[in-house]
PDB file of N, CA, C and O in Angstrom:
ATOM      1  N   MET A   1      61.770-195.477  81.278  1.00  0.00           N
ATOM      2  CA  MET A   1      62.803-196.606  82.106  1.00  0.00           C
ATOM      3  C   MET A   1      62.059-197.233  82.988  1.00  0.00           C
ATOM      4  O   MET A   1      61.026-196.826  83.520  1.00  0.00           O
ATOM      5  N   ASN A   2      62.729-198.459  83.163  1.00  0.00           N
ATOM      6  CA  ASN A   2      61.910-199.529  84.229  1.00  0.00           C
ATOM      7  C   ASN A   2      62.535-199.148  85.643  1.00  0.00           C
ATOM      8  O   ASN A   2      63.649-198.662  85.835  1.00  0.00           O
ATOM      9  N   LYS A   3      61.747-199.417  86.415  1.00  0.00           N
ATOM     10  CA  LYS A   3      61.887-199.188  87.795  1.00  0.00           C
ATOM     11  C   LYS A   3      63.160-199.198  88.477  1.00  0.00           C
ATOM     12  O   LYS A   3      63.273-198.583  89.537  1.00  0.00           O
ATOM     13  N   ASN A   4      64.179-199.865  87.952  1.00  0.00           N
ATOM     14  CA  ASN A   4      65.553-200.627  88.265  1.00  0.00           C
ATOM     15  C   ASN A   4      66.765-199.300  87.662  1.00  0.00           C
ATOM     16  O   ASN A   4      67.971-199.345  87.905  1.00  0.00           O
ATOM     17  N   ASN A   5      66.000-198.063  86.765  1.00  0.00           N
ATOM     18  CA  ASN A   5      66.357-197.258  86.267  1.00  0.00           C
ATOM     19  C   ASN A   5      67.462-197.657  85.221  1.00  0.00           C
ATOM     20  O   ASN A   5      68.513-197.040  85.049  1.00  0.00           O
ATOM     21  N   LYS A   6      66.986-198.992  84.427  1.00  0.00           N
ATOM     22  CA  LYS A   6      67.935-199.362  83.513  1.00  0.00           C
ATOM     23  C   LYS A   6      67.068-198.897  82.283  1.00  0.00           C
ATOM     24  O   LYS A   6      65.844-198.935  82.151  1.00  0.00           O
ATOM     25  N   ILE A   7      68.371-198.294  81.126  1.00  0.00           N
ATOM     26  CA  ILE A   7      67.334-198.644  79.848  1.00  0.00           C
ATOM     27  C   ILE A   7      67.521-200.231  79.141  1.00  0.00           C
ATOM     28  O   ILE A   7      68.571-200.861  79.017  1.00  0.00           O
ATOM     29  N   THR A   8      66.219-200.609  78.755  1.00  0.00           N
ATOM     30  CA  THR A   8      66.349-201.715  78.037  1.00  0.00           C
ATOM     31  C   THR A   8      65.783-201.835  76.942  1.00  0.00           C
ATOM     32  O   THR A   8      65.754-202.964  76.452  1.00  0.00           O
ATOM     33  N   THR A   9      65.208-200.800  76.276  1.00  0.00           N
ATOM     34  CA  THR A   9      64.961-200.770  74.774  1.00  0.00           C
ATOM     35  C   THR A   9      65.398-199.208  74.420  1.00  0.00           C
ATOM     36  O   THR A   9      65.640-198.277  75.188  1.00  0.00           O
ATOM     37  N   LEU A  10      65.411-199.276  72.792  1.00  0.00           N
ATOM     38  CA  LEU A  10      65.827-198.229  72.147  1.00  0.00           C
ATOM     39  C   LEU A  10      65.303-196.818  72.554  1.00  0.00           C
ATOM     40  O   LEU A  10      65.963-195.809  72.801  1.00  0.00           O
ATOM     41  N   ASP A  11      63.579-197.050  72.564  1.00  0.00           N
ATOM     42  CA  ASP A  11      62.764-196.281  72.835  1.00  0.00           C
ATOM     43  C   ASP A  11      62.784-195.666  74.143  1.00  0.00           C
ATOM     44  O   ASP A  11      62.046-194.690  74.274  1.00  0.00           O
ATOM     45  N   GLU A  12      63.541-196.066  75.239  1.00  0.00           N
ATOM     46  CA  GLU A  12      63.684-195.567  76.455  1.00  0.00           C
ATOM     47  C   GLU A  12      64.901-194.620  76.515  1.00  0.00           C
ATOM     48  O   GLU A  12      64.915-193.881  77.499  1.00  0.00           O
ATOM     49  N   MET A  13      65.799-194.520  75.752  1.00  0.00           N
ATOM     50  CA  MET A  13      66.771-193.985  75.748  1.00  0.00           C
ATOM     51  C   MET A  13      66.613-192.410  75.594  1.00  0.00           C
ATOM     52  O   MET A  13      65.713-191.936  74.902  1.00  0.00           O
ATOM     53  N   PRO A  14      67.354-191.779  76.141  1.00  0.00           N
ATOM     54  CA  PRO A  14      67.360-189.839  75.939  1.00  0.00           C
ATOM     55  C   PRO A  14      67.649-189.718  74.448  1.00  0.00           C
ATOM     56  O   PRO A  14      68.176-190.447  73.607  1.00  0.00           O
ATOM     57  N   LEU A  15      67.016-188.337  74.459  1.00  0.00           N
ATOM     58  CA  LEU A  15      67.328-187.685  72.959  1.00  0.00           C
ATOM     59  C   LEU A  15      68.855-187.306  72.825  1.00  0.00           C
ATOM     60  O   LEU A  15      69.346-186.967  71.749  1.00  0.00           O
ATOM     61  N   ILE A  16      69.520-187.387  73.930  1.00  0.00           N
ATOM     62  CA  ILE A  16      70.931-187.002  74.041  1.00  0.00           C
ATOM     63  C   ILE A  16      71.526-187.690  75.191  1.00  0.00           C
ATOM     64  O   ILE A  16      71.329-187.471  76.386  1.00  0.00           O
ATOM     65  N   LEU A  17      72.466-188.762  74.500  1.00  0.00           N
ATOM     66  CA  LEU A  17      73.116-189.689  75.577  1.00  0.00           C
ATOM     67  C   LEU A  17      74.242-188.764  76.027  1.00  0.00           C
ATOM     68  O   LEU A  17      74.525-187.705  75.465  1.00  0.00           O
ATOM     69  N   THR A  18      74.963-189.356  77.281  1.00  0.00           N
ATOM     70  CA  THR A  18      75.955-189.056  78.074  1.00  0.00           C
ATOM     71  C   THR A  18      76.789-190.211  78.103  1.00  0.00           C
ATOM     72  O   THR A  18      76.280-191.248  78.529  1.00  0.00           O
ATOM     73  N   VAL A  19      78.258-190.226  77.639  1.00  0.00           N
ATOM     74  CA  VAL A  19      79.400-191.390  78.230  1.00  0.00           C
ATOM     75  C   VAL A  19      78.585-191.988  78.980  1.00  0.00           C
ATOM     76  O   VAL A  19      78.035-192.967  78.474  1.00  0.00           O
ATOM     77  N   ARG A  20      78.184-191.593  80.562  1.00  0.00           N
ATOM     78  CA  ARG A  20      77.563-192.794  81.292  1.00  0.00           C
ATOM     79  C   ARG A  20      76.600-193.466  80.618  1.00  0.00           C
ATOM     80  O   ARG A  20      76.567-194.695  80.685  1.00  0.00           O
ATOM     81  N   ASP A  21      75.738-192.799  79.920  1.00  0.00           N
ATOM     82  CA  ASP A  21      74.289-193.673  79.481  1.00  0.00           C
ATOM     83  C   ASP A  21      75.157-194.736  78.345  1.00  0.00           C
ATOM     84  O   ASP A  21      74.707-195.851  78.080  1.00  0.00           O
ATOM     85  N   ILE A  22      76.249-194.295  77.829  1.00  0.00           N
ATOM     86  CA  ILE A  22      76.882-195.297  76.759  1.00  0.00           C
ATOM     87  C   ILE A  22      77.487-196.697  77.589  1.00  0.00           C
ATOM     88  O   ILE A  22      77.358-197.855  77.191  1.00  0.00           O
ATOM     89  N   GLU A  23      78.129-196.284  78.761  1.00  0.00           N
ATOM     90  CA  GLU A  23      78.592-197.144  79.626  1.00  0.00           C
ATOM     91  C   GLU A  23      77.582-198.166  80.064  1.00  0.00           C
ATOM     92  O   GLU A  23      77.878-199.361  80.082  1.00  0.00           O
ATOM     93  N   LYS A  24      75.975-197.570  80.543  1.00  0.00           N
ATOM     94  CA  LYS A  24      75.440-198.741  80.977  1.00  0.00           C
ATOM     95  C   LYS A  24      74.561-199.366  79.692  1.00  0.00           C
ATOM     96  O   LYS A  24      73.956-200.427  79.848  1.00  0.00           O
ATOM     97  N   ILE A  25      74.530-198.758  78.607  1.00  0.00           N
ATOM     98  CA  ILE A  25      73.511-199.368  77.434  1.00  0.00           C
ATOM     99  C   ILE A  25      74.509-200.536  77.248  1.00  0.00           C
ATOM    100  O   ILE A  25      74.191-201.631  77.712  1.00  0.00           O
ATOM    101  N   ILE A  26      75.777-200.380  76.560  1.00  0.00           N
ATOM    102  CA  ILE A  26      76.756-201.316  76.156  1.00  0.00           C
ATOM    103  C   ILE A  26      77.511-202.111  77.191  1.00  0.00           C
ATOM    104  O   ILE A  26      78.138-203.088  76.780  1.00  0.00           O
ATOM    105  N   GLY A  27      77.545-201.760  78.778  1.00  0.00           N
ATOM    106  CA  GLY A  27      77.939-202.886  79.540  1.00  0.00           C
ATOM    107  C   GLY A  27      79.410-202.966  79.297  1.00  0.00           C
ATOM    108  O   GLY A  27      80.047-204.007  79.132  1.00  0.00           O
ATOM    109  N   ILE A  28      79.998-201.429  79.294  1.00  0.00           N
ATOM    110  CA  ILE A  28      81.473-201.163  79.303  1.00  0.00           C
ATOM    111  C   ILE A  28      81.916-200.223  80.248  1.00  0.00           C
ATOM    112  O   ILE A  28      81.279-199.186  80.435  1.00  0.00           O
ATOM    113  N   SER A  29      82.946-200.487  80.863  1.00  0.00           N
ATOM    114  CA  SER A  29      83.912-199.505  81.692  1.00  0.00           C
ATOM    115  C   SER A  29      83.899-197.706  81.004  1.00  0.00           C
ATOM    116  O   SER A  29      83.734-197.277  79.862  1.00  0.00           O
ATOM    117  N   LYS A  30      84.103-197.168  82.052  1.00  0.00           N
ATOM    118  CA  LYS A  30      84.358-195.626  82.012  1.00  0.00           C
ATOM    119  C   LYS A  30      85.250-195.354  81.029  1.00  0.00           C
ATOM    120  O   LYS A  30      84.994-194.522  80.159  1.00  0.00           O
ATOM    121  N   VAL A  31      86.479-196.082  81.073  1.00  0.00           N
ATOM    122  CA  VAL A  31      87.561-195.764  80.228  1.00  0.00           C
ATOM    123  C   VAL A  31      87.453-196.267  79.039  1.00  0.00           C
ATOM    124  O   VAL A  31      88.038-195.765  78.079  1.00  0.00           O
ATOM    125  N   LYS A  32      86.555-197.512  78.928  1.00  0.00           N
ATOM    126  CA  LYS A  32      86.443-198.003  77.377  1.00  0.00           C
ATOM    127  C   LYS A  32      85.145-197.063  76.607  1.00  0.00           C
ATOM    128  O   LYS A  32      85.306-196.741  75.430  1.00  0.00           O
ATOM    129  N   ALA A  33      84.011-196.697  77.257  1.00  0.00           N
ATOM    130  CA  ALA A  33      83.274-195.931  76.679  1.00  0.00           C
ATOM    131  C   ALA A  33      83.991-194.422  76.158  1.00  0.00           C
ATOM    132  O   ALA A  33      83.664-193.984  75.055  1.00  0.00           O
ATOM    133  N   TYR A  34      84.969-193.675  77.008  1.00  0.00           N
ATOM    134  CA  TYR A  34      85.519-192.522  76.490  1.00  0.00           C
ATOM    135  C   TYR A  34      86.405-192.771  75.294  1.00  0.00           C
ATOM    136  O   TYR A  34      86.367-192.006  74.330  1.00  0.00           O
ATOM    137  N   LYS A  35      87.192-193.812  75.330  1.00  0.00           N
ATOM    138  CA  LYS A  35      87.739-194.512  74.232  1.00  0.00           C
ATOM    139  C   LYS A  35      86.846-194.557  73.065  1.00  0.00           C
ATOM    140  O   LYS A  35      87.224-193.958  72.059  1.00  0.00           O
ATOM    141  N   LEU A  36      85.776-195.143  73.046  1.00  0.00           N
ATOM    142  CA  LEU A  36      84.589-195.634  72.310  1.00  0.00           C
ATOM    143  C   LEU A  36      84.082-194.276  71.405  1.00  0.00           C
ATOM    144  O   LEU A  36      84.024-194.172  70.179  1.00  0.00           O
ATOM    145  N   VAL A  37      83.755-193.327  72.401  1.00  0.00           N
ATOM    146  CA  VAL A  37      83.298-192.142  71.798  1.00  0.00           C
ATOM    147  C   VAL A  37      84.166-191.306  70.867  1.00  0.00           C
ATOM    148  O   VAL A  37      83.740-190.660  69.910  1.00  0.00           O
ATOM    149  N   ARG A  38      85.444-191.395  71.264  1.00  0.00           N
ATOM    150  CA  ARG A  38      86.410-190.831  70.508  1.00  0.00           C
ATOM    151  C   ARG A  38      86.908-191.832  69.509  1.00  0.00           C
ATOM    152  O   ARG A  38      88.096-191.614  69.273  1.00  0.00           O
ATOM    153  N   THR A  39      86.506-192.690  68.944  1.00  0.00           N
ATOM    154  CA  THR A  39      86.724-193.363  67.803  1.00  0.00           C
ATOM    155  C   THR A  39      86.374-192.722  66.476  1.00  0.00           C
ATOM    156  O   THR A  39      85.383-192.010  66.311  1.00  0.00           O
ATOM    157  N   GLU A  40      87.333-193.051  65.467  1.00  0.00           N
ATOM    158  CA  GLU A  40      86.306-192.342  64.037  1.00  0.00           C
ATOM    159  C   GLU A  40      85.091-193.038  63.731  1.00  0.00           C
ATOM    160  O   GLU A  40      85.044-194.261  63.863  1.00  0.00           O
ATOM    161  N   GLY A  41      84.244-192.470  63.392  1.00  0.00           N
ATOM    162  CA  GLY A  41      82.657-192.592  62.697  1.00  0.00           C
ATOM    163  C   GLY A  41      81.807-192.589  63.874  1.00  0.00           C
ATOM    164  O   GLY A  41      80.607-192.801  63.698  1.00  0.00           O
ATOM    165  N   PHE A  42      82.364-192.325  65.377  1.00  0.00           N
ATOM    166  CA  PHE A  42      81.427-192.383  66.290  1.00  0.00           C
ATOM    167  C   PHE A  42      80.928-190.402  66.390  1.00  0.00           C
ATOM    168  O   PHE A  42      81.792-189.551  66.602  1.00  0.00           O
ATOM    169  N   THR A  43      79.555-190.075  66.204  1.00  0.00           N
ATOM    170  CA  THR A  43      79.409-188.753  66.281  1.00  0.00           C
ATOM    171  C   THR A  43      79.096-188.316  67.734  1.00  0.00           C
ATOM    172  O   THR A  43      78.230-188.951  68.336  1.00  0.00           O
ATOM    173  N   LEU A  44      79.731-187.279  68.357  1.00  0.00           N
ATOM    174  CA  LEU A  44      79.637-186.789  69.342  1.00  0.00           C
ATOM    175  C   LEU A  44      79.486-185.308  68.970  1.00  0.00           C
ATOM    176  O   LEU A  44      79.949-184.772  67.963  1.00  0.00           O
ATOM    177  N   ILE A  45      78.777-184.742  69.924  1.00  0.00           N
ATOM    178  CA  ILE A  45      78.612-183.162  70.092  1.00  0.00           C
ATOM    179  C   ILE A  45      79.795-182.666  71.586  1.00  0.00           C
ATOM    180  O   ILE A  45      79.779-183.251  72.669  1.00  0.00           O
ATOM    181  N   LYS A  46      80.753-181.445  71.226  1.00  0.00           N
ATOM    182  CA  LYS A  46      81.144-181.145  72.525  1.00  0.00           C
ATOM    183  C   LYS A  46      80.596-180.100  72.773  1.00  0.00           C
ATOM    184  O   LYS A  46      80.555-179.191  71.944  1.00  0.00           O
ATOM    185  N   VAL A  47      80.104-180.020  73.873  1.00  0.00           N
ATOM    186  CA  VAL A  47      79.656-178.518  74.904  1.00  0.00           C
ATOM    187  C   VAL A  47      80.620-178.459  75.972  1.00  0.00           C
ATOM    188  O   VAL A  47      80.607-179.179  76.971  1.00  0.00           O
ATOM    189  N   GLY A  48      81.569-177.441  75.666  1.00  0.00           N
ATOM    190  CA  GLY A  48      82.347-176.807  76.877  1.00  0.00           C
ATOM    191  C   GLY A  48      83.081-178.183  76.737  1.00  0.00           C
ATOM    192  O   GLY A  48      83.383-178.668  75.647  1.00  0.00           O
ATOM    193  N   ARG A  49      83.320-178.721  77.863  1.00  0.00           N
ATOM    194  CA  ARG A  49      84.045-180.211  78.212  1.00  0.00           C
ATOM    195  C   ARG A  49      83.093-181.097  78.250  1.00  0.00           C
ATOM    196  O   ARG A  49      83.519-182.234  78.456  1.00  0.00           O
ATOM    197  N   ARG A  50      82.086-181.018  78.143  1.00  0.00           N
ATOM    198  CA  ARG A  50      80.869-181.898  78.191  1.00  0.00           C
ATOM    199  C   ARG A  50      80.637-182.826  76.568  1.00  0.00           C
ATOM    200  O   ARG A  50      80.475-182.214  75.513  1.00  0.00           O
ATOM    201  N   ILE A  51      80.663-184.391  76.650  1.00  0.00           N
ATOM    202  CA  ILE A  51      80.431-184.877  75.566  1.00  0.00           C
ATOM    203  C   ILE A  51      78.901-185.218  75.492  1.00  0.00           C
ATOM    204  O   ILE A  51      78.319-185.629  76.496  1.00  0.00           O
ATOM    205  N   ALA A  52      78.257-185.045  74.297  1.00  0.00           N
ATOM    206  CA  ALA A  52      77.247-185.520  74.146  1.00  0.00           C
ATOM    207  C   ALA A  52      76.823-186.313  72.819  1.00  0.00           C
ATOM    208  O   ALA A  52      77.298-186.060  71.712  1.00  0.00           O
ATOM    209  N   ILE A  53      75.828-187.347  73.086  1.00  0.00           N
ATOM    210  CA  ILE A  53      76.076-188.317  71.845  1.00  0.00           C
ATOM    211  C   ILE A  53      74.489-188.215  71.379  1.00  0.00           C
ATOM    212  O   ILE A  53      73.607-188.465  72.201  1.00  0.00           O
ATOM    213  N   PRO A  54      74.197-187.868  70.135  1.00  0.00           N
ATOM    214  CA  PRO A  54      72.543-187.633  69.654  1.00  0.00           C
ATOM    215  C   PRO A  54      72.283-189.257  69.648  1.00  0.00           C
ATOM    216  O   PRO A  54      73.188-189.996  69.260  1.00  0.00           O
ATOM    217  N   LYS A  55      71.032-189.789  70.085  1.00  0.00           N
ATOM    218  CA  LYS A  55      70.251-190.759  69.822  1.00  0.00           C
ATOM    219  C   LYS A  55      70.521-191.452  68.679  1.00  0.00           C
ATOM    220  O   LYS A  55      70.969-192.587  68.518  1.00  0.00           O
ATOM    221  N   PRO A  56      70.057-190.286  67.616  1.00  0.00           N
ATOM    222  CA  PRO A  56      69.882-191.232  66.284  1.00  0.00           C
ATOM    223  C   PRO A  56      71.160-191.713  65.777  1.00  0.00           C
ATOM    224  O   PRO A  56      71.323-192.754  65.141  1.00  0.00           O
ATOM    225  N   ALA A  57      72.248-190.684  66.183  1.00  0.00           N
ATOM    226  CA  ALA A  57      73.638-190.858  65.784  1.00  0.00           C
ATOM    227  C   ALA A  57      74.087-192.401  66.112  1.00  0.00           C
ATOM    228  O   ALA A  57      74.305-193.284  65.282  1.00  0.00           O
ATOM    229  N   PHE A  58      74.165-192.489  67.476  1.00  0.00           N
ATOM    230  CA  PHE A  58      73.968-193.454  68.532  1.00  0.00           C
ATOM    231  C   PHE A  58      73.667-194.828  67.742  1.00  0.00           C
ATOM    232  O   PHE A  58      74.527-195.643  67.408  1.00  0.00           O
ATOM    233  N   GLU A  59      71.919-194.954  67.448  1.00  0.00           N
ATOM    234  CA  GLU A  59      71.396-196.074  66.527  1.00  0.00           C
ATOM    235  C   GLU A  59      72.098-196.234  65.538  1.00  0.00           C
ATOM    236  O   GLU A  59      72.657-197.330  65.552  1.00  0.00           O
ATOM    237  N   ARG A  60      72.370-195.483  64.481  1.00  0.00           N
ATOM    238  CA  ARG A  60      73.148-195.416  63.498  1.00  0.00           C
ATOM    239  C   ARG A  60      74.207-196.474  63.582  1.00  0.00           C
ATOM    240  O   ARG A  60      74.181-197.488  62.884  1.00  0.00           O
ATOM    241  N   TRP A  61      75.266-196.162  64.581  1.00  0.00           N
ATOM    242  CA  TRP A  61      76.465-196.474  64.952  1.00  0.00           C
ATOM    243  C   TRP A  61      76.551-197.860  65.456  1.00  0.00           C
ATOM    244  O   TRP A  61      77.479-198.635  65.226  1.00  0.00           O
ATOM    245  N   LEU A  62      75.324-198.141  66.284  1.00  0.00           N
ATOM    246  CA  LEU A  62      74.818-199.349  66.877  1.00  0.00           C
ATOM    247  C   LEU A  62      74.316-200.517  65.706  1.00  0.00           C
ATOM    248  O   LEU A  62      74.703-201.686  65.698  1.00  0.00           O
ATOM    249  N   ASN A  63      73.656-200.094  65.028  1.00  0.00           N
ATOM    250  CA  ASN A  63      73.314-200.753  63.608  1.00  0.00           C
ATOM    251  C   ASN A  63      74.362-201.334  62.652  1.00  0.00           C
ATOM    252  O   ASN A  63      74.292-202.313  61.909  1.00  0.00           O
ATOM    253  N   ASN A  64      75.509-200.323  62.911  1.00  0.00           N
ATOM    254  CA  ASN A  64      76.551-200.516  61.514  1.00  0.00           C
ATOM    255  C   ASN A  64      77.728-201.352  62.157  1.00  0.00           C
ATOM    256  O   ASN A  64      78.577-202.002  61.547  1.00  0.00           O
ATOM    257  N   CYS A  65      77.587-201.187  63.589  1.00  0.00           N
ATOM    258  CA  CYS A  65      78.757-201.859  64.584  1.00  0.00           C
ATOM    259  C   CYS A  65      78.952-203.355  63.912  1.00  0.00           C
ATOM    260  O   CYS A  65      78.071-204.213  63.926  1.00  0.00           O
ATOM    261  N   ASP A  66      80.505-203.550  63.209  1.00  0.00           N
ATOM    262  CA  ASP A  66      80.847-204.634  63.229  1.00  0.00           C
ATOM    263  C   ASP A  66      81.740-205.664  64.155  1.00  0.00           C
ATOM    264  O   ASP A  66      82.455-206.595  63.784  1.00  0.00           O
ATOM    265  N   GLY A  67      81.443-205.161  65.554  1.00  0.00           N
ATOM    266  CA  GLY A  67      81.751-206.141  66.755  1.00  0.00           C
ATOM    267  C   GLY A  67      83.274-205.839  66.731  1.00  0.00           C
ATOM    268  O   GLY A  67      83.998-206.753  67.126  1.00  0.00           O
ATOM    269  N   GLU A  68      83.814-204.784  66.358  1.00  0.00           N
ATOM    270  CA  GLU A  68      85.288-204.718  66.688  1.00  0.00           C
ATOM    271  C   GLU A  68      85.431-203.641  67.727  1.00  0.00           C
ATOM    272  O   GLU A  68      86.541-203.368  68.185  1.00  0.00           O
TER     273      GLU A  68
END
């Protein structure tokens, strides 16, 4: 990551993303990020109450996103 602690490239993303990471990467609110990760076709892993998003799955989703 750069000195501002922002993710600026896909290579800088951690292997496992959190909903907070999704917020920052896409630039959306916390509420929208939680709605997004619960949509059909969005891969996530639940560990107890924690939501984890595998980086490769997020990259696939991002590449296939149709803007809706």
